[in-house]
Structure formats: structure tokens, C-alpha cells
C-alpha positions as CSV (number, residue, x, y, z in Angstrom):
1,M,114.5,109.4,107.5
2,A,112.8,109.3,104.1
3,I,109.2,108.1,103.8
4,V,108.4,106.3,100.6
5,H,104.9,105.1,99.8
6,I,104.9,101.6,98.3
7,G,102.6,102.6,95.5
8,K,105.3,104.8,94.0
9,L,107.7,101.8,93.9
10,A,105.5,99.0,92.6
11,Y,102.0,98.4,91.5
12,P,100.3,96.0,91.9
13,C,102.0,94.7,95.1
14,V,101.3,91.0,94.6
15,T,104.3,89.2,93.3
16,R,107.8,88.4,94.6
17,I,109.3,89.9,91.5
18,R,107.4,93.2,92.1
19,G,108.7,93.2,95.7
20,E,112.3,92.7,94.5
21,E,111.8,95.5,91.9
22,A,110.5,97.8,94.7
23,A,113.6,97.0,96.8
24,T,115.9,97.8,93.9
25,K,114.2,101.2,93.5
26,L,114.6,101.8,97.3
27,Q,118.2,100.7,97.2
28,G,118.8,103.4,94.5
29,Q,118.2,106.1,97.1
30,V,121.8,105.7,98.2
31,G,122.2,108.8,100.4
32,I,119.4,107.7,102.7
33,N,120.4,105.8,105.8
34,H,116.9,104.9,107.1
35,I,113.7,104.5,105.0
36,E,110.1,104.2,106.1
37,V,108.2,102.1,103.7
38,D,104.5,103.2,103.8
39,L,102.2,100.2,103.1
40,S,99.1,102.0,104.3
41,G,96.2,102.5,102.0
42,V,97.2,99.9,99.4
43,D,94.4,97.5,98.5
44,M,96.4,94.4,98.4
45,V,100.0,93.6,99.5
46,S,100.7,89.9,99.2
47,L,103.0,87.8,101.3
48,S,105.0,87.0,98.2
49,F,105.6,90.7,97.6
50,L,106.7,91.4,101.1
51,D,109.0,88.3,101.0
52,G,110.6,89.6,97.8
53,L,111.1,93.0,99.2
54,I,112.5,91.9,102.5
55,S,114.7,89.0,101.1
56,H,116.3,91.5,98.7
57,F,117.3,93.7,101.6
58,L,118.6,90.7,103.6
59,R,120.8,89.7,100.7
60,H,122.3,93.2,100.6
61,G,122.7,93.5,104.4
62,K,120.1,96.3,104.8
63,E,117.5,94.5,107.0
64,T,117.7,97.1,109.8
65,D,117.6,100.2,107.6
66,F,113.9,100.4,107.1
67,I,110.6,100.5,109.0
68,F,107.2,99.6,107.7
69,K,104.2,101.9,108.2
70,I,101.1,99.7,108.2
71,D,97.4,100.3,108.7
72,T,95.9,96.8,109.2
73,P,96.5,93.8,111.5
74,I,96.6,91.7,108.2
75,L,99.8,93.5,107.1
76,E,101.2,93.0,110.6
77,D,100.5,89.2,110.3
78,K,102.1,89.0,106.9
79,L,105.2,90.8,108.1
80,A,105.3,88.4,111.1
81,R,105.2,85.4,108.8
82,V,108.0,86.8,106.6
83,A,110.1,87.5,109.8
84,G,109.6,83.9,110.8
85,I,110.3,82.5,107.4
86,R,113.5,84.6,106.9
87,N,114.5,84.5,110.6
88,T,115.0,88.3,110.7
89,T,113.9,91.3,112.7
90,I,111.3,93.6,111.2
91,Y,110.2,96.9,112.6
92,F,106.9,98.6,112.0
93,R,104.5,101.2,113.2
94,Y,100.9,102.1,112.8
95,D,99.9,105.8,112.5
96,E,101.2,106.5,116.0
97,K,104.9,107.2,116.3
98,E,105.9,104.2,118.4
99,I,108.1,101.9,116.4
100,R,107.7,98.2,117.4
101,Q,109.4,95.0,116.5
102,I,107.4,92.3,114.8
103,K,106.9,89.1,116.7
104,P,107.9,86.4,114.1
105,K,105.4,83.7,113.4
106,F,106.9,80.3,112.7
107,S,104.8,77.9,110.7
108,R,104.9,74.4,112.0
109,P,106.1,71.7,109.6
110,Q,103.2,69.5,108.7
111,K,103.5,65.9,109.6
112,P,103.3,63.5,106.7
113,V,100.0,61.7,106.2
114,F,100.2,58.1,105.3
115,I,97.3,56.4,103.6
116,P,97.5,52.6,103.9
117,T,95.5,51.9,100.8
118,K,96.0,53.2,97.2
119,T,93.3,55.7,96.2
120,D,92.4,56.7,92.7
121,F,91.9,60.5,92.7
122,R,91.0,60.7,89.0
123,H,87.4,61.4,88.2
């Protein structure tokens, strides 16, 4: 298994496009069957970045070929949200060696709010 720190693939890690670029660079490592993507120590990894990275792999049938190494519950939460949005399985680990599956978080659709009177929002 190859370990790749995300900082070597994309910086900053904040946009969906950067996530897709990072996935393309990872995909270029053809001879590697399993990759550990190390997200630890990065100041900011956005939900959009993770979605771009993961959705790229889903489009190319590689969703089970990598594991995320993380160091904060915030990253775990973001991965859970992407797993819920994309309806996929994501594996991760903290510094310990135990690899776990993310429990997807599904956002509830918001109910429409109807306002019976017309309101002028201009100021």
C-alpha cells in the first residue's frame, strides 16, 4: 500500500476542482492497487475538495481502492457527509492501525416554507 500526503497532490485543499486534480494525480500511480490518502496535518480540507476527490474515484470505479488517514473528528464528519451524499463506502483510520468504515450522514431535505404574505426584502 502506498501512502500519499494530500499536500503533495493539491494545495490549497479547498475546491472541488483541486479535489479532482488530486484524484487525477493519484490515478496516475497505475501500479498501485491500494492507496492511503493522508489528510492529517493539513490546515483546511473543505467538503467540496473531498467531494471532488471521491466523486472522481467513483466515476472511475476506484472507490474501494483507498483509505483516508485523518487526525480530527471534523475530517471524519466531512467524509461522513460525502459518503451520505454520494451513497458510497469510505474507509478511514486515525493514527492507530485500525481501519474503519465511515458511517454516512444523510442530510434531511428541508421542508418548503410558505409565507402567506408578500414581503419586500429590499432595503
